[in-house]
C-alpha positions as CSV (number, residue, x, y, z in Angstrom):
1,M,33.3,11.5,-46.7
2,P,29.6,11.8,-46.0
3,L,28.3,11.0,-42.7
4,I,26.1,8.2,-42.5
5,R,22.6,8.9,-40.5
6,T,20.8,6.0,-38.9
7,A,17.0,6.3,-38.9
8,P,15.2,7.5,-35.4
9,A,14.5,4.1,-33.5
10,A,11.2,3.1,-33.4
11,G,8.9,2.9,-30.8
12,L,8.5,-0.2,-28.4
13,G,5.5,-2.5,-29.1
14,A,2.6,-2.3,-26.8
15,F,3.6,-5.0,-24.4
16,N,7.1,-3.8,-24.5
17,R,6.6,-0.4,-23.6
18,I,4.2,-1.3,-20.7
19,I,7.0,-3.3,-19.6
20,A,9.8,-0.8,-19.6
21,S,7.4,2.3,-18.6
22,A,6.5,-0.1,-15.9
23,A,9.9,-1.1,-14.5
24,A,11.4,2.1,-15.0
25,A,8.3,3.6,-12.7
26,G,8.1,0.9,-9.7
27,I,11.9,1.2,-9.4
28,L,12.2,4.6,-9.0
29,A,8.8,4.8,-6.9
30,G,10.1,2.1,-4.9
31,L,13.5,3.9,-4.2
32,L,11.3,7.3,-3.2
33,L,9.0,5.2,-0.7
34,T,12.1,3.6,1.1
35,G,13.6,7.5,1.6
36,V,10.7,8.5,2.9
37,Q,10.1,5.5,5.2
38,Q,13.5,5.8,6.9
39,V,12.6,9.3,7.7
40,Q,8.8,8.9,8.4
41,V,8.1,5.6,9.5
42,A,10.7,3.7,10.2
43,P,11.5,5.4,13.3
44,I,7.5,4.7,14.6
45,I,8.1,1.1,14.3
46,L,11.5,0.9,16.0
47,Q,9.5,3.0,19.0
48,A,6.5,0.4,18.9
49,E,8.9,-2.4,18.3
50,V,10.3,-1.2,21.9
51,F,7.0,-1.2,23.1
52,E,6.1,-4.6,22.2
53,S,9.2,-5.9,23.3
54,A,8.3,-5.0,27.1
55,A,5.4,-5.9,27.2
56,P,5.8,-9.4,27.9
57,K,8.1,-8.4,30.5
58,A,5.1,-6.3,31.7
59,L,3.0,-9.3,32.5
60,E,5.9,-11.3,33.9
61,V,5.9,-8.9,36.5
62,A,2.2,-8.1,36.9
63,P,0.2,-9.6,39.5
64,T,-1.9,-13.2,38.9
65,H,-5.2,-12.2,36.9
66,S,-8.5,-14.6,37.9
67,H,-9.6,-16.5,35.1
68,A,-12.2,-14.5,34.3
69,D,-9.1,-11.8,33.5
70,A,-6.8,-13.5,31.7
71,T,-9.5,-14.8,28.8
72,P,-9.4,-11.9,27.3
73,H,-5.7,-11.1,27.3
74,E,-5.4,-14.7,25.8
75,H,-7.5,-14.1,22.9
76,A,-5.6,-10.5,22.7
77,D,-2.1,-12.5,22.0
78,E,-3.9,-14.8,19.9
79,G,-4.6,-12.1,17.5
80,A,-1.5,-10.0,18.1
81,H,1.5,-9.3,14.8
82,E,3.7,-12.5,15.6
83,H,7.2,-11.6,14.6
84,G,9.0,-15.4,15.0
85,G,11.2,-16.9,12.4
86,W,14.6,-15.0,10.6
87,Q,14.4,-11.3,10.4
88,P,16.7,-8.8,8.6
89,D,19.0,-7.0,11.2
90,D,18.3,-3.4,11.9
91,G,20.2,-0.8,9.8
92,F,21.7,-1.3,6.2
93,E,20.2,-5.0,6.2
94,R,17.0,-3.8,7.0
95,T,16.9,-1.1,4.9
96,F,18.1,-3.0,2.0
97,Y,15.1,-5.9,1.9
98,T,12.7,-2.9,2.2
99,A,13.4,-1.3,-0.9
100,V,13.9,-4.7,-2.5
101,A,10.5,-4.9,-1.2
102,N,9.2,-2.1,-2.3
103,I,10.6,-2.2,-5.6
104,S,8.7,-5.6,-6.1
105,A,5.7,-4.0,-5.1
106,G,6.3,-0.9,-7.0
107,V,6.8,-2.8,-10.3
108,G,3.8,-4.8,-9.8
109,Y,1.7,-1.6,-9.1
110,A,3.4,0.3,-12.2
111,L,2.1,-2.6,-14.9
112,L,-1.1,-2.4,-13.3
113,L,-1.1,1.5,-14.1
114,A,0.9,1.0,-17.5
115,A,-2.0,-1.1,-18.5
116,A,-4.3,0.8,-17.9
117,I,-3.1,3.9,-19.7
118,S,-2.5,1.5,-22.4
119,L,-6.2,0.1,-22.3
120,V,-7.8,3.8,-22.4
121,G,-5.5,4.8,-25.2
122,R,-5.5,8.6,-24.5
123,T,-2.7,10.4,-24.5
124,S,-0.7,9.6,-22.0
125,N,2.2,12.2,-20.1
126,W,3.4,12.8,-16.2
127,R,0.0,14.7,-15.4
128,A,-1.9,12.1,-16.9
129,G,0.1,9.4,-14.7
130,L,-0.3,11.9,-11.8
131,L,-4.3,11.4,-11.7
132,W,-3.4,7.4,-12.5
133,G,-1.7,7.2,-9.9
134,A,-4.0,9.1,-7.5
135,A,-6.6,6.6,-8.6
136,G,-4.3,3.7,-7.6
137,Y,-3.6,5.5,-4.5
138,T,-7.6,6.0,-3.6
139,A,-8.5,2.1,-4.9
140,F,-5.1,0.2,-3.1
141,F,-4.6,2.7,0.0
142,V,-6.9,5.1,1.0
143,A,-10.1,2.6,0.6
144,P,-8.8,-0.2,2.4
145,S,-7.5,1.9,5.6
146,I,-10.9,3.4,6.0
147,G,-11.9,-0.4,7.7
148,L,-8.5,-1.5,8.1
149,P,-5.8,1.2,9.0
150,P,-1.7,0.2,8.8
151,E,-1.0,-1.5,12.3
152,L,1.8,-1.1,14.5
153,P,4.0,-3.8,15.5
154,G,2.2,-5.2,18.8
155,T,-1.5,-4.5,17.6
156,V,-4.3,-6.7,17.6
157,A,-5.9,-7.5,14.4
158,A,-8.6,-10.3,13.3
159,P,-7.8,-13.2,11.4
160,L,-5.2,-12.5,8.5
161,L,-7.3,-14.5,5.9
162,A,-10.4,-12.3,6.7
163,R,-8.6,-9.2,6.3
164,Q,-6.9,-10.4,3.1
165,L,-10.3,-11.3,2.0
166,W,-11.9,-7.7,3.0
167,W,-8.3,-5.7,1.4
168,T,-8.9,-7.7,-2.1
169,A,-12.7,-6.9,-2.0
170,T,-12.6,-3.8,-1.1
171,V,-9.5,-2.7,-3.8
172,A,-11.4,-4.7,-6.7
173,A,-14.7,-2.8,-5.7
174,S,-13.0,0.6,-5.1
175,A,-11.6,0.1,-8.5
176,G,-14.6,-0.8,-10.4
177,G,-16.3,2.3,-8.5
178,L,-13.7,4.6,-10.0
179,A,-13.8,3.5,-13.2
180,L,-17.7,3.7,-13.6
181,L,-17.8,7.2,-12.3
182,V,-14.6,8.2,-14.6
183,F,-15.7,6.5,-17.5
184,A,-19.2,5.5,-17.4
185,K,-21.5,7.6,-20.0
186,N,-24.6,7.1,-18.3
187,W,-26.1,8.4,-14.7
188,P,-27.1,4.8,-13.6
189,L,-23.8,3.4,-14.0
190,K,-22.2,6.2,-12.4
191,I,-24.6,5.9,-9.3
192,G,-23.4,2.1,-9.7
193,G,-19.6,2.7,-9.4
194,A,-20.2,5.1,-6.1
195,L,-22.3,2.0,-4.7
196,M,-19.3,0.4,-5.3
197,L,-17.0,2.2,-3.1
198,L,-19.3,2.2,-0.3
199,A,-20.5,-1.4,-0.5
200,P,-17.0,-2.7,1.5
201,H,-17.6,-0.2,4.2
202,L,-21.3,-0.8,4.5
203,V,-20.2,-4.6,5.1
204,G,-17.9,-3.8,7.3
205,S,-13.7,-4.8,7.9
206,P,-13.2,-8.1,10.1
207,Q,-12.5,-7.1,13.8
208,P,-10.7,-8.4,16.5
209,A,-12.8,-9.8,19.2
210,V,-10.6,-7.4,21.6
211,H,-8.7,-4.3,20.2
212,S,-5.4,-3.7,22.0
213,S,-2.0,-2.4,21.2
214,T,1.0,-2.6,22.8
215,A,2.1,1.1,21.7
216,P,0.4,4.2,22.9
217,A,-2.3,5.8,20.8
218,E,-0.5,8.6,19.7
219,L,2.0,6.8,18.6
220,A,-0.5,4.7,16.3
221,R,-1.7,7.7,14.8
222,S,1.8,9.0,14.2
223,F,2.0,6.1,12.1
224,L,-1.1,6.3,10.6
225,Y,-0.3,9.9,9.0
226,A,3.0,8.8,8.5
227,T,1.9,5.9,6.0
228,L,-0.6,7.8,4.2
229,L,1.8,10.8,3.5
230,A,4.4,8.0,2.8
231,N,1.7,6.1,-0.1
232,A,0.8,9.4,-1.4
233,A,4.5,10.5,-2.5
234,F,4.8,6.8,-3.6
235,W,1.4,6.6,-5.4
236,L,1.5,10.0,-7.1
237,A,5.4,9.5,-8.2
238,M,4.7,6.2,-10.0
239,G,1.6,7.3,-11.3
240,A,3.6,11.0,-12.4
241,L,6.7,8.3,-13.7
242,A,4.5,5.6,-15.7
243,G,3.2,8.1,-17.7
244,Y,6.3,10.0,-18.7
245,F,7.5,6.6,-19.5
246,Y,4.7,5.5,-21.2
247,K,4.7,8.6,-23.4
248,K,8.7,8.6,-23.7
249,F,9.2,5.1,-24.9
250,G,6.2,5.5,-27.6
């Protein structure tokens, strides 16, 4: 009896292709980020939380300050990171919720990358995706971190709304600037792209009235390097995977 051969499956439609590529890339990249964080970032955060928890006890036993000395401390406390409300327990529960957050963010960012790959319309593979990941890393992490570096628990910060607005504007300007530098055909537009990259930093990021942190400066520096490496792995892997799956699902 002759064998029945089925026709090869047709590629996904453009929309489904973007969704499928983003889901696969985002899940894998989110899991990778979670693993890297557990090795590099989480131990530093736990150390910072020890310093943050010890800070109120140190204030209780400290000598009474004059009113002139107390005012800066009051403002510092207002801008410090607050950890009230429910928090997951250390260990598996905390790791689980971190993984869920990372995967959710990964799928969201991968949707942007896959949509951009589709919009440009050029041949996609993991190498091209790696470049898209590098662009995303620059726009979404490196550029905002120049003005608002990653902060440990117990660090005094500017008002949240001001930081969110500056972060959003910086990401938009950086993404637009990179797009003009890479895809624009004439020099005036390329120069405009370079100015867009510089504009948020010329304006300046929101800063607290008093800079203070319960964690030592060395720990904050280690945290900055760890988050830079962790997010580099996240974005580069996500870009390469998005490019790979976008081609595979085509």
